[in-house]
RODO-2510 file (C-alpha; in nm, 4 decimals, decimal comma):
residues 492
     n   res          X          Y          Z
     1     m    -4,8874    -1,5548     0,7530
     2     v    -4,7917    -1,3697     1,0694
     3     k    -4,6744    -1,6973     1,2247
     4     i    -4,4589    -1,7713     0,9213
     5     f    -4,3078    -1,4231     0,9379
     6     k    -4,2317    -1,4636     1,3068
     7     c    -4,0635    -1,7982     1,2436
     8     i    -3,8489    -1,6485     0,9674
     9     l    -3,7610    -1,3533     1,1921
    10     c    -3,6623    -1,5850     1,4782
    11     i    -3,4428    -1,7953     1,2481
    12     f    -3,2785    -1,4772     1,1154
    13     l    -3,2126    -1,3415     1,4648
    14     l    -3,0722    -1,6739     1,5856
    15     g    -2,8451    -1,6857     1,2845
    16     l    -2,7331    -1,3276     1,3437
    17     i    -2,6595    -1,3965     1,7108
    18     s    -2,4702    -1,7134     1,6190
    19     f    -2,2686    -1,5201     1,3620
    20     i    -2,1849    -1,2417     1,6083
    21     f    -2,0772    -1,4812     1,8833
    22     g    -1,8949    -1,6965     1,6316
    23     c    -1,6958    -1,3959     1,5162
    24     s    -1,6242    -1,2988     1,8759
    25     e    -1,5064    -1,6490     1,9543
    26     s    -1,2866    -1,6576     1,6440
    27     k    -1,1485    -1,3183     1,7357
    28     a    -1,0723    -1,4273     2,0899
    29     e    -0,9023    -1,7457     1,9768
    30     s    -0,7064    -1,6036     1,6856
    31     l    -0,4234    -1,4935     1,9166
    32     k    -0,2788    -1,7780     2,1213
    33     v     0,0102    -1,7641     2,3646
    34     s     0,2037    -2,0890     2,4140
    35     p     0,0346    -2,3092     2,6777
    36     l     0,3657    -2,3007     2,8662
    37     f     0,2692    -1,9527     2,9909
    38     s     0,0312    -1,9295     3,2847
    39     d    -0,0272    -1,7545     3,6146
    40     n     0,2392    -1,8194     3,8834
    41     m     0,5190    -1,9059     3,6401
    42     i     0,8887    -1,8265     3,6849
    43     l     1,0849    -1,6730     3,3977
    44     q     1,4610    -1,7263     3,3717
    45     q     1,6783    -1,4484     3,5107
    46     n     1,9648    -1,2894     3,3158
    47     e     1,8330    -1,4210     2,9835
    48     p     1,6155    -1,2414     2,7259
    49     i     1,2513    -1,3082     2,8102
    50     r     1,0868    -1,4830     2,5162
    51     i     0,7110    -1,4949     2,4637
    52     w     0,5712    -1,6842     2,1668
    53     g     0,2577    -1,8305     2,0200
    54     t     0,0333    -1,8485     1,7133
    55     s    -0,2251    -1,6386     1,5338
    56     e    -0,4656    -1,7008     1,2482
    57     r    -0,4283    -1,3458     1,1176
    58     e    -0,1180    -1,3098     0,9062
    59     g     0,0504    -0,9717     0,9328
    60     d    -0,1134    -0,8683     1,2601
    61     t     0,0961    -0,6899     1,5204
    62     v     0,1336    -0,8647     1,8559
    63     t     0,2537    -0,6737     2,1624
    64     a     0,3746    -0,7961     2,5017
    65     v     0,4059    -0,5824     2,8146
    66     m     0,5569    -0,6829     3,1486
    67     g     0,6433    -0,4189     3,4042
    68     n     0,8377    -0,1476     3,2255
    69     s     0,9289    -0,3775     2,9331
    70     i     0,7405    -0,3740     2,6046
    71     g     0,7984    -0,5455     2,2720
    72     s     0,6091    -0,6243     1,9550
    73     c     0,6348    -0,8327     1,6400
    74     t     0,4432    -0,9244     1,3245
    75     v     0,2648    -1,2542     1,2737
    76     t     0,4544    -1,4523     1,0084
    77     d     0,3462    -1,7938     0,8804
    78     g     0,1002    -1,8110     1,1661
    79     q     0,3760    -1,7744     1,4296
    80     w     0,4936    -1,4866     1,6449
    81     e     0,7705    -1,4358     1,8989
    82     i     0,8574    -1,1378     2,1168
    83     e     1,1766    -1,0832     2,3122
    84     l     1,1823    -0,8597     2,6186
    85     a     1,4901    -0,7362     2,8019
    86     a     1,6586    -0,9703     3,0494
    87     r     1,5906    -0,9137     3,4192
    88     c     1,7691    -0,9989     3,7422
    89     y     1,5924    -1,2239     3,9887
    90     s     1,3052    -1,0619     4,1762
    91     d     1,0119    -1,1747     4,3884
    92     e     0,8018    -0,8829     4,2664
    93     a     0,4743    -1,0234     4,1330
    94     l     0,4576    -0,9169     3,7686
    95     t     0,1767    -0,9240     3,5144
    96     l     0,2429    -1,0257     3,1547
    97     e    -0,0054    -0,8845     2,9031
    98     v    -0,0183    -0,9975     2,5399
    99     y    -0,2499    -0,8425     2,2791
   100     d    -0,2796    -0,7807     1,9068
   101     n    -0,4008    -0,4866     1,6998
   102     k    -0,7437    -0,6467     1,6538
   103     g    -0,8275    -0,6547     2,0232
   104     s    -0,7360    -1,0136     2,1193
   105     y    -0,5884    -1,0183     2,4688
   106     e    -0,4369    -1,2551     2,7265
   107     s    -0,2778    -1,1823     3,0635
   108     f    -0,0849    -1,3832     3,3231
   109     e    -0,0537    -1,2858     3,6893
   110     n     0,1923    -1,3389     3,9747
   111     i     0,4992    -1,4001     3,7570
   112     m     0,8443    -1,3864     3,9184
   113     i     1,1974    -1,3770     3,7775
   114     g     1,4419    -1,6425     3,8976
   115     d     1,5894    -1,9771     3,7929
   116     v     1,4057    -2,2485     3,5992
   117     w     1,5377    -2,6055     3,6131
   118     w     1,4185    -2,8867     3,3881
   119     i     1,3955    -3,2272     3,5582
   120     l     1,4045    -3,4566     3,2574
   121     g     1,4222    -3,8325     3,2068
   122     q     1,2192    -4,1485     3,2385
   123     s     1,0597    -4,3414     3,5269
   124     n     1,3124    -4,2429     3,7937
   125     v     1,2164    -3,8815     3,7256
   126     e     0,8498    -3,9848     3,7318
   127     f     0,9070    -4,1396     4,0778
   128     t     0,6895    -3,9097     4,2889
   129     s     0,7645    -3,7228     4,6082
   130     s     0,4720    -3,8914     4,7802
   131     a     0,6311    -4,2335     4,7155
   132     t     0,9305    -4,1500     4,9356
   133     d     0,9544    -4,2230     5,3070
   134     e     1,0410    -3,8599     5,3748
   135     f     0,7393    -3,6979     5,2091
   136     e     0,5139    -3,6360     5,5105
   137     e     0,7948    -3,4813     5,7110
   138     f     0,9042    -3,2811     5,4084
   139     t     0,5625    -3,1223     5,3582
   140     k     0,5872    -2,9573     5,6998
   141     t     0,8761    -2,7453     5,5714
   142     i     0,7201    -2,6043     5,2534
   143     s     0,3878    -2,4503     5,3532
   144     g     0,3372    -2,1020     5,2132
   145     n     0,6620    -2,0867     5,0139
   146     e     0,5583    -1,8629     4,7232
   147     k     0,9077    -1,8413     4,5784
   148     i     0,9226    -2,2054     4,4665
   149     r     0,6991    -2,3084     4,1774
   150     t     0,6439    -2,6476     4,0168
   151     v     0,4803    -2,7607     3,6958
   152     l     0,4108    -3,1152     3,5761
   153     i     0,4249    -3,1832     3,2012
   154     k     0,3017    -3,5009     3,0308
   155     t     0,2953    -3,6058     2,6647
   156     d    -0,0545    -3,4589     2,6188
   157     s    -0,0028    -3,1389     2,8195
   158     f     0,0442    -2,9089     2,5202
   159     k    -0,2225    -3,0757     2,3087
   160     e    -0,4793    -3,0560     2,5891
   161     n    -0,3537    -2,7226     2,7275
   162     k    -0,3050    -2,8788     3,0711
   163     i    -0,0046    -2,6826     3,1973
   164     i    -0,0499    -2,5255     3,5405
   165     w     0,2244    -2,3604     3,7433
   166     r     0,1732    -2,3929     4,1188
   167     s     0,3412    -2,2680     4,4345
   168     f     0,5002    -2,5321     4,6581
   169     s     0,2498    -2,7109     4,8802
   170     r     0,1614    -3,0620     4,9831
   171     y    -0,0887    -3,0742     4,6981
   172     s     0,1424    -2,9431     4,4242
   173     t     0,4383    -3,1629     4,5218
   174     y     0,2413    -3,4843     4,5808
   175     d     0,2714    -3,6027     4,2182
   176     s     0,5832    -3,4084     4,1253
   177     s     0,9241    -3,5658     4,0710
   178     a     1,0915    -3,6644     4,3979
   179     i     1,4358    -3,5854     4,2548
   180     g     1,3196    -3,2421     4,1387
   181     t     1,1141    -3,1559     4,4463
   182     f     1,3839    -3,2338     4,7027
   183     f     1,6536    -3,0846     4,4811
   184     i     1,4848    -2,7459     4,4384
   185     k     1,3975    -2,7229     4,8094
   186     n     1,7651    -2,7807     4,8931
   187     i     1,8660    -2,5116     4,6440
   188     s     1,6132    -2,2704     4,7951
   189     d     1,7455    -2,3383     5,1451
   190     g     2,1001    -2,2908     5,0174
   191     v     2,0239    -1,9441     4,8784
   192     s     1,8190    -1,8554     5,1890
   193     n     1,4981    -1,8543     4,9857
   194     e     1,6140    -1,5337     4,8194
   195     i     1,5904    -1,6386     4,4534
   196     p     1,2559    -1,7488     4,3033
   197     l     1,2980    -2,1029     4,1725
   198     a     1,0998    -2,3407     3,9531
   199     i     1,1154    -2,7028     3,8449
   200     i     0,9522    -2,8343     3,5297
   201     n     0,8868    -3,2037     3,5940
   202     m     0,9160    -3,4144     3,2799
   203     g     0,9389    -3,7857     3,3565
   204     f     0,8393    -4,0312     3,0828
   205     g     0,8537    -4,3937     3,1953
   206     g     1,0141    -4,6547     2,9709
   207     r     1,1327    -4,4085     2,7057
   208     e     1,4574    -4,4479     2,5128
   209     i     1,6871    -4,1589     2,4253
   210     a     1,5492    -4,1755     2,0682
   211     d     1,2116    -4,0565     2,2003
   212     f     1,3747    -3,7298     2,3109
   213     l     1,5219    -3,6600     1,9671
   214     p     1,3402    -3,5029     1,6682
   215     r     1,0670    -3,7332     1,5341
   216     g     1,0520    -3,9065     1,8720
   217     e     0,7258    -3,8754     2,0659
   218     i     0,8637    -3,6815     2,3625
   219     y     1,0393    -3,4322     2,1404
   220     e     0,7447    -3,3763     1,9087
   221     s     0,4720    -3,3640     2,1750
   222     v     0,6638    -3,1772     2,4470
   223     l     1,0169    -3,0514     2,3879
   224     s     0,9533    -2,8920     2,0473
   225     h     0,7096    -2,6581     2,2258
   226     m     0,9723    -2,5618     2,4839
   227     e     1,2823    -2,5047     2,2717
   228     k     1,2620    -2,1269     2,3008
   229     m     1,2361    -2,1240     2,6796
   230     p     1,5522    -1,9981     2,8570
   231     i     1,6488    -2,2136     3,1552
   232     a     1,9078    -2,2321     3,4322
   233     g     1,9949    -2,5920     3,3472
   234     i     1,8809    -2,9543     3,3206
   235     i     1,8832    -3,2434     3,5651
   236     w     1,9020    -3,5525     3,3414
   237     y     1,8147    -3,9016     3,4712
   238     q     1,7679    -4,1421     3,1804
   239     g     1,9238    -4,4429     3,0110
   240     e     1,7693    -4,7499     3,1722
   241     s     1,5650    -4,8263     2,8591
   242     d     1,8759    -4,7982     2,6393
   243     a     2,0597    -5,0810     2,8131
   244     e     2,0651    -5,2973     2,5003
   245     k     2,1614    -5,0041     2,2752
   246     h     2,4425    -4,8698     2,4890
   247     i     2,6905    -4,8462     2,2000
   248     s     2,5000    -4,5602     2,0364
   249     y     2,3732    -4,3971     2,3569
   250     a     2,6488    -4,1412     2,4134
   251     k     2,6297    -4,0185     2,0531
   252     k     2,2516    -3,9737     2,0747
   253     l     2,2672    -3,7951     2,4105
   254     k     2,5386    -3,5635     2,2790
   255     t     2,3251    -3,4860     1,9720
   256     f     2,0220    -3,4177     2,1927
   257     l     2,2076    -3,1728     2,4162
   258     q     2,3661    -2,9926     2,1221
   259     l     2,0232    -2,9535     1,9629
   260     l     1,8678    -2,8034     2,2760
   261     r     2,1572    -2,5635     2,3231
   262     e     2,1372    -2,4479     1,9633
   263     k     1,7615    -2,3904     1,9897
   264     k     1,7999    -2,1975     2,3144
   265     s     2,1177    -2,0158     2,2018
   266     s     2,2679    -2,0942     2,5405
   267     i     2,5314    -2,3298     2,6838
   268     f     2,3290    -2,4124     2,9946
   269     p     2,4710    -2,6711     3,2380
   270     v     2,3513    -3,0304     3,2379
   271     y     2,3786    -3,2473     3,5490
   272     s     2,3346    -3,6131     3,4668
   273     v     2,2474    -3,8553     3,7466
   274     e     2,4659    -4,1643     3,7263
   275     l     2,2433    -4,4713     3,7095
   276     p     2,2792    -4,6211     4,0599
   277     p     2,3796    -4,9808     4,1314
   278     c     2,1073    -5,2312     4,0445
   279     f     2,0984    -5,5765     4,2020
   280     n     1,9539    -5,8937     4,0533
   281     n     1,7434    -6,1525     4,2325
   282     a     1,6393    -6,4013     3,9668
   283     g     1,4561    -6,6156     4,2227
   284     n     1,2045    -6,3386     4,2982
   285     e     0,9366    -6,3062     4,0276
   286     n     0,8438    -5,9565     4,1539
   287     w     1,2000    -5,8290     4,1282
   288     q     1,2671    -5,5373     3,8916
   289     y     1,6122    -5,5362     3,7359
   290     a     1,7904    -5,4121     3,4241
   291     d     2,1533    -5,4659     3,3255
   292     f     2,2376    -5,1041     3,2461
   293     g     2,6002    -5,0908     3,3575
   294     l     2,7343    -5,0287     3,0074
   295     v     2,4909    -4,7466     2,9277
   296     r     2,5900    -4,5953     3,2630
   297     g     2,9496    -4,5870     3,1445
   298     e     2,8599    -4,4447     2,8040
   299     s     2,6557    -4,1570     2,9454
   300     c     2,9001    -4,0589     3,2196
   301     g     3,1878    -4,0666     2,9718
   302     l     3,0533    -3,7544     2,7998
   303     t     3,2286    -3,5325     3,0547
   304     a     3,5351    -3,5408     2,8279
   305     e     3,3354    -3,4466     2,5157
   306     v     3,0522    -3,2089     2,6107
   307     s     3,1127    -2,8733     2,7785
   308     e     2,9208    -2,7903     3,0955
   309     f     2,8211    -3,1566     3,1332
   310     y     2,8577    -3,2915     3,4845
   311     v     2,7736    -3,6216     3,6519
   312     c     2,6258    -3,6725     3,9969
   313     p     2,7884    -3,9958     4,1216
   314     t     2,5595    -4,2461     4,2948
   315     g     2,7737    -4,5569     4,3368
   316     d     2,7867    -4,4991     4,7125
   317     l     2,4200    -4,4020     4,7572
   318     w     2,2389    -4,7321     4,6999
   319     r     2,3153    -5,0861     4,8143
   320     n     1,9819    -5,2321     4,9294
   321     k     1,9821    -5,5840     4,7854
   322     e     1,6429    -5,6658     4,9374
   323     y     1,4432    -5,3860     4,7712
   324     e     1,2240    -5,5481     4,5043
   325     n     1,1729    -5,2364     4,2941
   326     n     1,5471    -5,2225     4,2405
   327     i     1,5364    -5,0448     3,9055
   328     h     1,3665    -4,7535     4,0859
   329     p     1,5730    -4,7181     4,4042
   330     n     1,4114    -4,5296     4,6897
   331     n     1,7112    -4,3022     4,7385
   332     k     1,5861    -3,9901     4,5655
   333     t     1,6374    -3,7620     4,8649
   334     v     2,0110    -3,8367     4,8970
   335     i     2,0627    -3,8015     4,5208
   336     a     1,8784    -3,4690     4,5343
   337     q     2,0983    -3,3541     4,8228
   338     r     2,4172    -3,4362     4,6327
   339     l     2,2864    -3,2632     4,3200
   340     a     2,2013    -2,9577     4,5278
   341     v     2,5430    -2,9193     4,6924
   342     m     2,7137    -2,9680     4,3568
   343     i     2,4993    -2,7031     4,1908
   344     l     2,5063    -2,4626     4,4847
   345     s     2,8860    -2,4660     4,4679
   346     k     2,9209    -2,4585     4,0887
   347     e     2,6311    -2,2388     3,9770
   348     y     2,5595    -2,0258     4,2847
   349     g     2,9062    -1,9894     4,4358
   350     f     2,8302    -2,1438     4,7753
   351     g     3,1278    -2,3515     4,8913
   352     n     3,4237    -2,5167     4,7226
   353     e     3,3063    -2,7308     4,4302
   354     e     3,6105    -2,9557     4,4701
   355     m     3,4522    -3,0800     4,7935
   356     y     3,1238    -3,1875     4,6339
   357     f     3,2083    -3,3219     4,2863
   358     g     3,3513    -3,6644     4,2221
   359     p     3,6450    -3,6940     3,9774
   360     l     3,5217    -3,6461     3,6197
   361     v     3,7187    -3,7546     3,3146
   362     k     3,8632    -3,4478     3,1450
   363     n     4,0769    -3,6201     2,8836
   364     i     4,1800    -3,9725     2,7900
   365     s     4,4545    -4,0514     2,5403
   366     y     4,7449    -4,2741     2,4519
   367     d     5,0934    -4,1831     2,5633
   368     g     5,1944    -4,0417     2,2266
   369     e     5,2137    -4,3263     1,9745
   370     n     5,2379    -4,5871     2,2477
   371     r     4,9077    -4,7747     2,2417
   372     k     5,0123    -4,9893     2,5342
   373     k     4,9843    -4,6950     2,7731
   374     v     4,6726    -4,4835     2,8430
   375     i     4,6665    -4,1580     3,0388
   376     i     4,3390    -4,0456     3,1994
   377     e     4,3176    -3,6891     3,3295
   378     f     4,0463    -3,5899     3,5782
   379     s     3,8932    -3,2699     3,7083
   380     y     3,7520    -3,2300     4,0625
   381     t     4,0054    -3,4461     4,2428
   382     g     4,0385    -3,2239     4,5527
   383     e     4,3903    -3,2532     4,6877
   384     g     4,4488    -3,5498     4,4598
   385     i     4,2743    -3,8533     4,3153
   386     c     4,2685    -4,1638     4,5330
   387     g     4,2060    -4,5316     4,4736
   388     e     4,3346    -4,8424     4,3014
   389     k     4,2419    -5,0325     3,9875
   390     e     3,9327    -5,1990     4,1327
   391     g     3,6489    -5,1550     3,8830
   392     l     3,8778    -5,0748     3,5885
   393     e     3,8703    -5,2970     3,2785
   394     l     4,0959    -5,2815     2,9727
   395     f     4,0283    -5,4408     2,6323
   396     n     4,2502    -5,5228     2,3344
   397     d     4,1750    -5,4678     1,9640
   398     s     3,9587    -5,7815     1,9583
   399     f     3,7685    -5,6464     2,2597
   400     m     3,8972    -5,9289     2,4735
   401     k     3,9614    -5,8320     2,8346
   402     i     4,3253    -5,7616     2,9228
   403     r     4,3847    -5,9510     3,2448
   404     d     4,7229    -5,8107     3,3419
   405     f     4,7851    -5,4360     3,3494
   406     t     4,9508    -5,1860     3,5784
   407     f     4,7862    -4,8867     3,7409
   408     y     4,9466    -4,5894     3,9068
   409     i     4,8548    -4,2331     3,9998
   410     s     5,0576    -3,9523     3,8450
   411     g     5,0464    -3,6179     4,0193
   412     k     4,7193    -3,4758     4,1479
   413     n     4,4789    -3,5651     3,8708
   414     k     4,6066    -3,8409     3,6414
   415     i     4,6071    -4,2180     3,6365
   416     i     4,8248    -4,4183     3,3986
   417     l     4,7339    -4,7640     3,2716
   418     s     4,9909    -4,9893     3,1017
   419     a     4,9697    -5,3348     2,9448
   420     d     5,1859    -5,5671     2,7344
   421     v     4,9417    -5,5427     2,4437
   422     d     4,7685    -5,2565     2,2649
   423     i     4,4810    -5,1089     2,4644
   424     a     4,1661    -5,0440     2,2582
   425     a     3,9119    -4,9536     2,5274
   426     v     3,8873    -4,8616     2,8962
   427     r     3,5865    -4,9075     3,1219
   428     y     3,5280    -4,8232     3,4841
   429     g     3,2323    -4,9100     3,7074
   430     t     3,0266    -5,0636     3,4275
   431     d     2,9124    -5,3693     3,6197
   432     t     2,5491    -5,2927     3,6976
   433     d     2,5819    -5,3886     4,0637
   434     a     2,9177    -5,2138     4,1200
   435     v     2,9130    -5,0351     4,4573
   436     f     3,1651    -4,7822     4,5897
   437     p     3,4104    -4,8543     4,7483
   438     k     3,3799    -5,2354     4,7365
   439     d     3,3688    -5,2831     4,3580
   440     r     3,5066    -4,9477     4,2380
   441     n     3,7174    -4,7135     4,4441
   442     l     3,8386    -4,4115     4,2477
   443     a     3,7539    -4,0984     4,4466
   444     s     3,8565    -3,7434     4,5228
   445     s     4,0522    -3,6635     4,8360
   446     y     3,7129    -3,5753     4,9915
   447     n     3,5972    -3,9346     4,9242
   448     i     3,3398    -3,8382     4,6624
   449     p     3,3416    -4,1306     4,4149
   450     a     3,4218    -4,1022     4,0471
   451     p     3,1233    -4,1957     3,8289
   452     a     3,1506    -4,4764     3,5769
   453     f     3,2998    -4,4183     3,2321
   454     s     3,3584    -4,6055     2,9086
   455     y     3,5898    -4,5032     2,6230
   456     t     3,6981    -4,6685     2,3017
   457     l     4,0368    -4,5393     2,1882
   458     s     4,1052    -4,7579     1,8836
   459     r     3,9424    -4,5557     1,6044
   460     k     4,2801    -4,4766     1,4528
   461     t     4,3863    -4,8396     1,4781
   462     t     4,0589    -4,9563     1,3284
   463     s     4,1129    -4,7379     1,0218
   464     e     4,4710    -4,8579     0,9944
   465     s     4,3507    -5,2181     1,0136
   466     s     4,0934    -5,1445     0,7429
   467     r     4,3607    -4,9993     0,5182
   468     h     4,5792    -5,3032     0,5852
   469     i     4,2948    -5,5384     0,4921
   470     i     4,2188    -5,3420     0,1743
   471     l     4,5862    -5,3430     0,0723
   472     t     4,6076    -5,7168     0,1418
   473     l     4,2994    -5,7844    -0,0688
   474     c     4,4334    -5,5675    -0,3522
   475     f     4,7662    -5,7484    -0,3393
   476     a     4,5853    -6,0844    -0,3457
   477     a     4,3778    -5,9710    -0,6431
   478     v     4,6920    -5,8713    -0,8329
   479     l     4,8515    -6,2096    -0,7562
   480     i     4,5397    -6,3931    -0,8722
   481     t     4,5385    -6,1917    -1,1960
   482     i     4,9055    -6,2689    -1,2599
   483     l     4,8610    -6,6374    -1,1839
   484     a     4,5504    -6,6570    -1,4026
   485     a     4,7400    -6,4940    -1,6882
   486     a     5,0333    -6,7344    -1,6412
   487     i     4,8023    -7,0382    -1,6366
   488     k     4,6195    -6,9147    -1,9449
   489     k     4,9510    -6,8603    -2,1256
   490     g     5,0703    -7,2094    -2,0254
   491     l     4,7560    -7,3685    -2,1586
   492     k     4,8150    -7,2095    -2,4958
***
């Protein structure tokens, strides 16, 4: 009897302990801060600081404290979000504390305020620092730099809570994006290491632009969890996998950028890397090649449609026709350098941006009602745009190439194209292997090349043609009706 009692007592005590610890565990896990937050992170300067997460307890009060800033909110539909006052950049190590009114608590140490740059795209963003020839020498320059932070995000990072912010070191940069790593180090050097800086590496090999849009895997598994995060801007390097869908690429990219800006309530700058020349070697079975010249033109053409959208030209930065992995050119350091000088001049005020940007299309239009003449206006031409018509292609309404056309430069920043037939579309630099200045030679007076572009101008004409066809068909239908009636009457 005593043994039975002891057994029952033991079972009761074990159950009680399990219940107590179960409640404690539930209590501890009921408040969750987004996995994006961790020790060593950088928060964006001059933007409201947003902290968000989830909670199982509806109606609870959640509070966040960082330095002398404090804010609170109520859990609604299992979600909560707190906004703290914006801060200027600072290398003061801050602690962020988040807690609710039931005792759940999380804290994050060694946080700084500075600039956060997204490095976003597919396999050329994934291309690691350690894969470059310059990596070993580069690592000698970054030891102990606490003001640069890096974080690597994969498709399962939020699901598995695998997001870790790290200070720059050989270890932390080994698998990080080469473009991002060299870019942010150049920015840091340019601002004399005064501003804390961070890169969020997000390279997803083989992914189309559709994957970055709502219902696409990248958006749903990664970007939807980061929409609220204020940033300094985005480095965008993507499009290779959309080579066969180039016609819709620009529209999808424009939609993607508009969505992100709406979610973040900010018109942050976007710097798109022009897809570099890619050379074919059909006789080499190990050769990697994709014909992405047309998608290159579509993406770069957005400079005339999307505000704060810039293109880093690369037509002069790659011409190695013996490099087998040609779709992933090993020129990330020079691309990163050009990105850095562009952004240092434009976003940080160091130097004359006219010296570092290539000519970007600002506007393209017909000369009034004259569809045989097209005027293209550029920004960032320096003392004046230079070049000839090499690399330019014109197309008529049937999208047949116009062989004969004239080209001349008007003033500092315009080129004028004229033909004997109506011009429906203009392309520049859309041959995949087009190299500056051999195959395309538009440039600023500082010899920075213009990136590729592609524009279709015939929407008005297409609608007019449609109306003409409809009217013709209606007229034919009326004639057929009249003739049928006449024949019927004659038969009677």
